C-alpha positions in Angstrom: 104.7 128.3 121.9 102.0 126.0 120.4 100.4 128.8 118.4 103.7 129.6 116.8 104.5 126.1 115.6 105.5 126.4 111.9 104.5 122.7 111.3 100.9 123.6 112.1 100.5 127.2 111.2 101.7 129.0 108.1 103.3 132.3 109.0 103.2 131.5 112.7 104.5 134.9 113.9 101.8 136.9 112.0 98.3 137.8 113.4 95.9 136.1 110.9 92.4 135.9 112.4 91.2 133.9 109.3 93.3 131.1 110.7 90.5 130.4 113.2 87.6 130.6 110.8 85.2 127.7 110.9 86.7 126.1 107.7 90.3 126.5 108.9 89.7 125.6 112.6 88.4 122.2 111.6 91.8 121.3 110.2 93.6 122.3 113.5 93.9 119.6 116.2 92.5 120.6 119.6 96.0 120.2 121.0 97.7 122.6 118.5 96.1 125.7 120.0 95.1 126.0 123.7 93.8 129.4 124.4 92.9 128.4 128.0 96.0 126.3 128.5 95.8 122.8 129.9 96.9 120.6 132.8 97.7 122.1 136.2 97.9 125.7 134.8 94.5 125.6 133.2 92.7 128.9 133.0 90.2 129.3 135.9 87.9 131.2 133.5 86.7 127.9 131.8 85.6 126.4 135.1 84.0 129.7 136.2 82.1 129.8 132.9 80.8 126.2 133.3 79.6 127.0 136.8 77.8 130.1 135.6 76.0 128.1 132.9 74.9 125.6 135.5 73.6 128.4 137.8 71.7 130.1 134.9 70.2 126.7 133.8 69.0 126.0 137.4 67.5 129.5 137.6 65.6 129.1 134.3 64.3 125.6 135.3 63.2 126.9 138.6 61.4 130.0 137.4 60.1 128.9 134.0 58.2 126.0 132.5 59.8 125.0 129.2 57.6 123.9 126.4 58.7 122.7 122.9 57.0 124.8 120.2 57.3 122.3 117.5 56.9 118.6 117.1 59.5 115.8 116.9 58.7 115.6 113.1 60.1 119.1 112.7 63.6 118.1 114.0 66.4 117.3 111.6 68.8 115.3 113.7 72.4 114.4 113.0 74.4 111.9 115.1 77.8 113.0 116.3 78.9 112.1 119.8 75.4 113.1 120.9 72.3 114.0 118.9 72.4 117.5 117.4 69.6 119.4 115.6 70.5 120.9 112.3 67.7 123.4 112.4 67.6 124.2 116.1 65.1 123.4 118.8 62.5 126.1 119.4 61.1 126.4 122.9 58.7 128.7 124.8 59.2 129.8 128.4 56.2 130.2 130.6 56.8 132.0 134.0 56.0 129.7 136.9 53.9 130.7 139.8 55.9 131.2 143.0 55.6 127.6 144.3 54.6 125.7 141.1 57.2 123.0 140.8 56.1 120.1 138.6 
């Protein structure tokens, strides 16, 4: 019933997709809306998605050599919990030879 809390959401029983726009979602606490649930009944999809990301990252690192296509001077960094680039980080992928691991 979290998503129907009238103290958090105006018109809680209506479907309003704009409620989750970038501007509006910043005003909502992460505990006011839990699409994947939490605690013991947490959705298994979240864990499966994280494992899929790890597998795909391992596959890319194993089969491609990654090279930055810009310089560190091109980066515009902002400090949050970790560093984040405001303008993205551009890379090039070069296929590895079958046993080229370096």
